C-alpha positions as CSV (number, residue, x, y, z in Angstrom):
1,M,0.0,0.0,-0.1
2,K,1.4,3.4,-1.1
3,D,1.3,6.4,1.3
4,L,0.2,9.3,-0.9
5,T,-0.8,11.7,1.9
6,N,2.0,14.1,0.9
7,L,0.3,14.7,-2.5
8,K,-2.0,17.7,-2.9
9,T,-5.2,15.9,-3.7
10,Y,-8.2,17.4,-5.1
11,I,-11.9,16.3,-4.8
12,I,-14.0,18.0,-7.5
13,D,-17.8,17.3,-7.4
14,S,-21.1,18.8,-7.4
15,D,-22.3,21.0,-4.6
16,D,-24.5,18.3,-3.1
17,P,-22.9,14.9,-3.6
18,H,-24.3,11.9,-1.6
19,E,-21.3,9.7,-2.5
20,V,-17.8,11.0,-2.8
21,D,-15.7,8.2,-4.4
22,D,-13.0,9.9,-6.6
23,A,-10.1,12.4,-6.4
24,I,-7.1,13.4,-8.4
25,S,-3.5,14.6,-7.7
26,L,-0.2,15.2,-9.5
27,E,3.2,13.7,-8.7
28,I,6.2,15.4,-10.0
29,K,9.2,12.9,-10.3
30,E,12.8,13.1,-11.3
31,G,13.5,14.7,-14.6
32,N,10.3,16.7,-14.3
33,K,8.3,13.6,-15.3
34,K,4.6,13.8,-14.0
35,N,2.2,11.2,-12.9
36,L,-1.5,11.9,-12.8
37,W,-2.9,10.0,-9.9
38,I,-6.6,9.0,-9.9
39,H,-8.0,7.7,-6.6
40,I,-11.1,5.7,-6.1
41,S,-12.6,5.0,-2.7
42,N,-12.2,1.4,-1.6
43,P,-15.2,0.0,0.2
44,C,-14.2,-3.6,-0.5
45,K,-12.3,-3.7,2.8
46,L,-15.4,-2.9,4.7
47,F,-17.5,-5.9,3.8
48,L,-17.1,-9.3,2.1
49,H,-18.4,-10.6,-1.2
50,D,-21.7,-12.4,-0.6
51,S,-22.2,-10.8,2.9
52,N,-25.5,-9.2,3.6
53,V,-24.2,-5.7,2.8
54,D,-23.0,-7.1,-0.6
55,L,-26.2,-9.0,-1.4
56,N,-28.4,-5.9,-0.5
57,A,-26.1,-3.8,-2.8
58,R,-26.5,-6.4,-5.6
59,K,-30.3,-6.4,-5.2
60,R,-30.3,-2.6,-5.4
61,N,-27.7,-2.5,-8.1
62,S,-27.2,1.1,-8.1
63,S,-28.1,4.2,-6.0
64,L,-31.3,6.0,-7.0
65,Y,-31.2,9.7,-7.5
66,L,-34.9,10.7,-7.8
67,I,-36.1,14.3,-7.8
68,D,-37.2,14.4,-4.3
69,Q,-35.5,11.3,-2.8
70,Y,-32.2,9.5,-2.7
71,V,-31.9,5.8,-2.3
72,P,-28.3,4.7,-1.6
73,M,-26.9,1.4,-2.8
74,L,-24.8,0.9,0.4
75,P,-25.9,1.5,4.0
76,K,-25.1,4.9,5.7
77,D,-22.4,3.4,8.0
78,I,-20.5,2.1,5.1
79,L,-20.7,5.3,3.2
80,E,-19.6,7.4,6.2
81,K,-16.4,5.3,6.3
82,A,-15.8,5.0,2.5
83,N,-16.6,8.6,1.4
84,L,-13.6,10.7,0.5
85,A,-13.5,14.1,2.3
86,Q,-11.1,17.1,2.8
87,N,-8.4,16.3,5.4
88,K,-9.7,12.8,5.9
89,V,-7.3,9.8,5.6
90,S,-8.9,7.3,3.2
91,E,-7.8,4.0,1.7
92,T,-8.2,3.8,-2.1
93,I,-7.5,1.9,-5.2
94,S,-5.3,4.4,-7.1
95,A,-3.8,4.6,-10.6
96,A,-0.6,6.5,-11.5
97,I,-0.5,7.4,-15.3
98,E,2.5,8.8,-17.0
99,F,1.8,10.4,-20.4
100,N,3.7,10.8,-23.7
101,D,4.0,14.2,-25.2
102,D,1.0,13.5,-27.7
103,G,-1.4,12.6,-24.7
104,S,-1.1,8.8,-25.1
105,I,-0.3,6.7,-22.0
106,N,3.4,5.8,-21.6
107,K,2.9,3.5,-18.6
108,Y,0.6,3.0,-15.6
109,E,0.5,1.5,-12.3
110,I,-2.5,0.4,-10.1
111,T,-2.1,0.0,-6.3
112,E,-3.7,0.3,-3.0
113,A,-3.1,3.7,-1.6
114,I,-3.7,6.0,1.4
115,I,-4.6,9.6,0.6
116,K,-5.5,12.8,2.5
117,P,-7.4,15.2,0.1
118,K,-6.4,18.9,0.7
119,Y,-9.3,20.4,-1.2
120,Q,-12.9,19.5,-1.6
121,L,-14.2,21.7,-4.4
122,T,-17.3,22.2,-6.3
123,Y,-17.1,22.5,-10.1
124,E,-17.7,26.1,-9.8
125,D,-14.7,26.4,-7.3
126,A,-12.4,24.4,-9.6
127,N,-13.5,26.5,-12.7
128,E,-12.6,29.6,-10.8
129,I,-9.2,28.3,-10.0
130,L,-8.5,27.2,-13.7
131,E,-9.6,30.5,-15.0
132,I,-7.5,32.6,-12.6
133,E,-4.5,30.1,-12.7
134,P,-3.0,31.1,-9.5
135,K,0.7,29.9,-8.9
136,E,-0.4,28.2,-5.6
137,E,-2.5,25.8,-7.6
138,I,0.0,24.8,-10.3
139,E,-0.8,21.2,-9.7
140,L,-4.5,21.5,-10.6
141,I,-3.5,23.6,-13.7
142,E,-1.0,20.9,-14.8
143,I,-3.5,18.2,-14.3
144,K,-5.9,20.1,-16.5
145,N,-3.2,20.4,-19.3
146,L,-2.5,16.6,-19.1
147,L,-6.1,15.7,-19.4
148,E,-6.7,18.2,-22.3
149,K,-3.8,16.4,-24.2
150,S,-5.4,13.0,-23.3
151,I,-8.7,14.2,-24.8
152,T,-6.9,15.4,-28.0
153,F,-5.3,12.0,-28.3
154,R,-8.5,10.1,-27.9
155,K,-10.2,12.2,-30.5
156,K,-7.5,11.2,-33.0
157,Q,-8.4,7.6,-32.1
158,G,-12.0,8.2,-33.1
159,A,-13.4,9.3,-29.8
160,I,-16.5,11.5,-29.8
161,I,-16.6,14.3,-27.3
162,F,-20.2,15.2,-26.7
163,E,-20.2,18.9,-26.1
164,S,-24.0,19.6,-25.8
165,P,-25.3,20.9,-22.4
166,N,-27.5,18.7,-20.1
167,S,-30.8,19.4,-18.2
168,K,-31.6,19.0,-14.6
169,I,-34.8,18.9,-12.7
170,K,-34.7,19.9,-9.2
171,L,-36.9,21.0,-6.3
172,Y,-36.4,24.5,-4.6
173,E,-38.8,25.4,-1.8
174,D,-41.4,23.2,-3.3
175,K,-40.9,24.8,-6.8
176,I,-39.9,22.6,-9.7
177,I,-37.1,24.1,-11.6
178,L,-35.8,22.8,-15.0
179,T,-32.4,24.2,-15.8
180,K,-29.9,24.0,-18.7
181,L,-26.4,23.1,-17.5
182,E,-23.5,23.8,-19.8
183,K,-20.5,21.6,-19.5
184,T,-17.5,23.4,-17.8
185,I,-13.8,22.7,-18.0
186,S,-13.7,21.2,-14.5
187,Q,-16.5,18.7,-15.4
188,I,-14.7,17.8,-18.6
189,I,-11.4,17.1,-16.9
190,V,-13.1,15.0,-14.1
191,A,-14.9,13.1,-16.8
192,E,-11.6,12.5,-18.7
193,S,-9.9,11.2,-15.5
194,M,-12.6,8.7,-14.9
195,I,-12.5,7.5,-18.5
196,L,-8.7,7.0,-18.1
197,M,-9.2,5.2,-14.9
198,G,-11.6,2.9,-16.7
199,Y,-9.1,2.3,-19.4
200,V,-6.1,1.5,-17.3
201,T,-8.2,-0.7,-15.1
202,S,-9.3,-2.7,-18.1
203,L,-5.7,-3.1,-19.2
204,F,-4.9,-4.4,-15.7
205,I,-7.9,-6.8,-15.8
206,D,-6.9,-8.1,-19.3
207,K,-3.2,-8.5,-18.2
208,Y,-4.1,-10.8,-15.5
209,N,-7.1,-12.5,-17.2
210,L,-9.6,-11.4,-14.5
211,A,-13.3,-11.7,-15.1
212,A,-15.0,-8.3,-15.4
213,A,-17.9,-6.4,-17.1
214,F,-16.2,-4.9,-20.2
215,R,-18.3,-2.2,-22.0
216,I,-18.2,-2.5,-25.8
217,Q,-19.5,-0.2,-28.5
218,K,-19.3,-0.2,-32.3
219,L,-20.3,3.1,-34.0
220,N,-21.8,1.6,-37.1
221,C,-21.5,5.1,-38.7
222,N,-19.1,7.9,-39.7
223,P,-19.4,10.4,-36.9
224,S,-17.4,13.2,-38.6
225,E,-19.6,12.9,-41.7
226,I,-22.8,13.2,-39.6
227,L,-21.5,16.1,-37.4
228,N,-20.3,17.8,-40.5
229,R,-23.7,17.3,-42.1
230,Y,-25.6,18.8,-39.2
231,N,-22.8,21.2,-38.1
232,D,-25.2,24.2,-37.6
233,S,-27.7,22.2,-35.7
234,D,-28.2,22.5,-31.8
235,I,-29.0,18.8,-31.8
236,K,-26.2,17.4,-34.1
237,Y,-25.0,15.1,-31.1
238,I,-28.6,13.9,-30.5
239,I,-28.8,12.9,-34.2
240,L,-25.4,11.3,-34.1
241,K,-26.8,9.1,-31.2
242,Q,-29.6,7.9,-33.5
243,Y,-26.9,6.4,-35.8
244,M,-24.6,5.0,-33.2
245,G,-24.5,1.4,-32.2
246,R,-25.6,0.8,-28.5
247,S,-23.0,-0.1,-25.9
248,Y,-23.3,-3.5,-24.2
249,I,-21.7,-5.3,-21.4
250,T,-19.7,-8.6,-21.8
251,T,-16.8,-10.5,-19.9
252,K,-14.8,-10.4,-23.2
253,P,-12.6,-7.3,-23.7
254,G,-13.3,-5.3,-26.9
255,I,-13.2,-1.9,-28.5
256,H,-15.3,1.1,-27.3
257,E,-15.2,3.2,-30.4
258,S,-17.1,6.3,-29.1
259,L,-14.3,6.6,-26.4
260,G,-11.5,5.8,-28.7
261,L,-10.2,2.9,-26.6
262,K,-9.4,-0.6,-27.3
263,M,-11.1,-1.7,-24.1
264,Y,-13.0,-0.1,-21.2
265,V,-14.6,-0.8,-17.9
266,Q,-16.7,1.4,-15.6
267,C,-15.0,1.2,-12.2
268,T,-15.1,4.7,-10.7
269,S,-18.2,4.6,-8.7
270,P,-18.1,1.6,-6.3
271,L,-20.2,3.4,-3.8
272,R,-23.2,3.6,-6.2
273,R,-22.9,1.2,-9.0
274,Y,-22.7,-2.6,-8.2
275,L,-20.8,-3.6,-11.3
276,D,-18.1,-0.9,-10.4
277,L,-17.9,-2.6,-6.9
278,I,-17.4,-6.0,-8.6
279,I,-14.6,-4.7,-10.7
280,Q,-12.9,-2.9,-7.8
281,R,-13.1,-6.1,-5.8
282,Q,-11.4,-8.1,-8.5
283,V,-8.6,-5.5,-8.8
284,Y,-8.2,-5.3,-5.0
285,N,-8.2,-9.1,-4.7
286,K,-5.6,-9.5,-7.3
287,I,-3.4,-6.9,-5.8
288,N,-3.5,-8.8,-2.4
289,N,-3.3,-12.2,-4.0
290,Y,-6.8,-13.1,-2.7
291,E,-9.1,-15.4,-4.5
292,V,-10.9,-13.6,-7.4
293,L,-14.4,-14.2,-8.8
294,S,-14.7,-16.7,-11.7
295,K,-15.9,-15.8,-15.2
296,D,-19.1,-17.8,-14.6
297,S,-19.8,-15.9,-11.3
298,V,-19.3,-12.6,-13.0
299,S,-21.3,-13.5,-16.0
300,K,-24.3,-14.3,-13.6
301,I,-23.8,-11.0,-11.7
302,I,-23.9,-9.1,-15.0
303,D,-27.1,-10.8,-16.2
304,Y,-28.7,-10.1,-12.8
305,S,-27.5,-6.5,-12.9
306,K,-29.0,-5.9,-16.3
307,N,-32.4,-6.8,-15.0
308,R,-32.1,-4.9,-11.9
309,Q,-30.8,-1.8,-13.7
310,S,-33.7,-2.0,-16.2
311,E,-36.2,-1.8,-13.2
312,N,-34.2,1.2,-11.6
313,N,-34.3,2.9,-15.1
314,N,-38.1,2.6,-15.1
315,I,-38.3,4.1,-11.7
316,F,-36.2,7.0,-12.7
317,K,-38.1,7.4,-16.0
318,N,-41.5,7.5,-14.2
319,D,-40.1,9.9,-11.6
320,K,-38.8,12.3,-14.3
321,F,-42.1,12.1,-16.1
322,K,-44.0,12.9,-13.0
323,Y,-42.0,16.1,-12.4
324,L,-41.7,17.1,-15.9
325,T,-45.6,17.0,-16.1
326,L,-45.9,19.2,-12.9
327,F,-43.3,21.6,-14.4
328,F,-45.2,22.1,-17.6
329,K,-48.5,22.3,-15.9
330,N,-47.2,25.0,-13.4
331,E,-45.4,26.9,-16.2
332,K,-48.4,27.7,-18.2
333,K,-46.4,29.2,-21.0
334,A,-48.3,30.2,-24.2
335,F,-45.8,28.1,-26.1
336,Y,-42.6,26.2,-26.0
337,K,-39.7,26.0,-28.5
338,I,-38.8,22.5,-29.8
339,I,-36.7,21.0,-32.5
340,F,-38.2,17.9,-34.0
341,V,-35.7,15.1,-34.2
342,K,-37.6,12.1,-35.6
343,W,-40.8,10.1,-35.3
344,I,-40.7,7.0,-33.1
345,N,-44.2,6.1,-34.0
346,H,-45.8,8.3,-36.5
347,K,-49.3,6.7,-36.4
348,K,-49.4,7.2,-32.6
349,N,-47.8,10.7,-33.1
350,I,-44.9,9.7,-30.8
351,A,-41.8,11.9,-31.5
352,L,-38.3,12.5,-30.1
353,V,-37.8,16.2,-29.7
354,Y,-35.5,18.7,-28.1
355,F,-36.4,21.8,-26.1
356,P,-33.3,24.1,-26.6
357,D,-34.2,26.5,-23.7
358,Y,-33.9,23.6,-21.3
359,S,-31.5,21.2,-23.2
360,L,-34.2,18.6,-22.7
361,E,-34.3,15.6,-25.1
362,I,-37.6,13.7,-24.5
363,L,-40.2,11.5,-26.1
364,I,-43.6,13.3,-26.4
365,T,-47.0,13.0,-28.1
366,L,-46.8,15.6,-31.0
367,F,-49.6,16.8,-33.2
368,V,-47.8,18.5,-36.1
369,S,-47.4,18.0,-39.7
370,I,-43.6,17.1,-39.9
371,E,-42.1,14.4,-41.9
372,I,-38.5,14.6,-41.4
373,Y,-35.8,16.6,-39.4
374,S,-35.5,20.1,-40.8
375,N,-33.4,22.1,-38.2
376,K,-36.4,24.3,-37.7
377,I,-37.7,25.5,-34.3
378,Y,-41.5,24.8,-33.8
379,K,-43.6,26.7,-31.1
380,V,-45.9,24.2,-29.5
381,K,-48.5,24.3,-26.9
382,Y,-48.6,21.9,-23.9
383,I,-51.8,20.0,-23.5
384,I,-52.9,18.6,-20.2
385,N,-53.7,14.9,-20.4
386,D,-53.7,11.6,-18.5
387,S,-51.4,9.6,-20.8
388,N,-48.0,8.3,-20.1
389,L,-46.4,10.8,-22.4
390,L,-46.3,14.7,-22.4
391,E,-48.5,16.1,-25.2
392,F,-48.0,19.2,-27.2
393,I,-49.7,20.6,-30.4
394,Y,-48.2,22.8,-33.0
């Protein structure tokens, strides 16, 4: 186990995180060589595989973030011990990555570590530091530079960097707010560090022939051609997703084309995603020469997880629909702007549309004479109904 408490370690997250499971730091070595360290909380030491805690987590499969409710995958006492925090000494699974000048990975190391984060920043805090670039925070600035080079390299390997904003529904003093969230530099570099952790972990797993849940994706299209064709559109990335092949999970390593990686696993959220926890346990057990899970065991867990996640997705979908319905009922605007993407079922008037004011991509019932996408903004009126889709008329 490596003692990395001397490194200036940064936690960067939202302003209201329930689980804090990742952090980053910079190590400067001889010859001015630099290691990017990515740290992931290690709850594996707190309970055994197939224990009651583990079986309950497997059943839940993931934490649920509903509009007015949070349902954790792990119990409160485990989260209190495993959550990373400012000035708290924590045990982690950490990866050191040394880059080549072009942003590719020269070498990596995965180990157990002890860290003591110096800063716990919100994305806004980190954005401010990265904008001002104070000399005192040269480590965070250098981390940003390394990760931007990594993004550039992955783009050359065919990675797609989705630059469109997201939407968020939240309750504020009993009022429903639907906001448009632009992606910021701090969110981009945190996301890149998590992708890199997934990549080097997949290399480690493949090297030692461990069973794991690899994520595979074939694009089945030419992304550059599609993005160039719809370059002036607010929804070019939404259109691109309609052409892309869907990702899937398997125990066999394979290429993830939209990330520009030859293999990839999700492993950076073991406090809130059960398959991430399984992958972390495999790595932790291998590092310590403990018995690892068999391919058959992991395959069965993957199949079970898919079913459980489908149920969780339906819960989330119904919760989102409930609050979007209340939002549009309460807003009572004369009209809303939409961009038509495509018909899902033309006979039943079910369409995929995009609300540019909210960066909201959603299926609705739409009464309008449109045949194909035209990059035109339509003004539509919300109709109160009792169906399971929001309804609008042109």
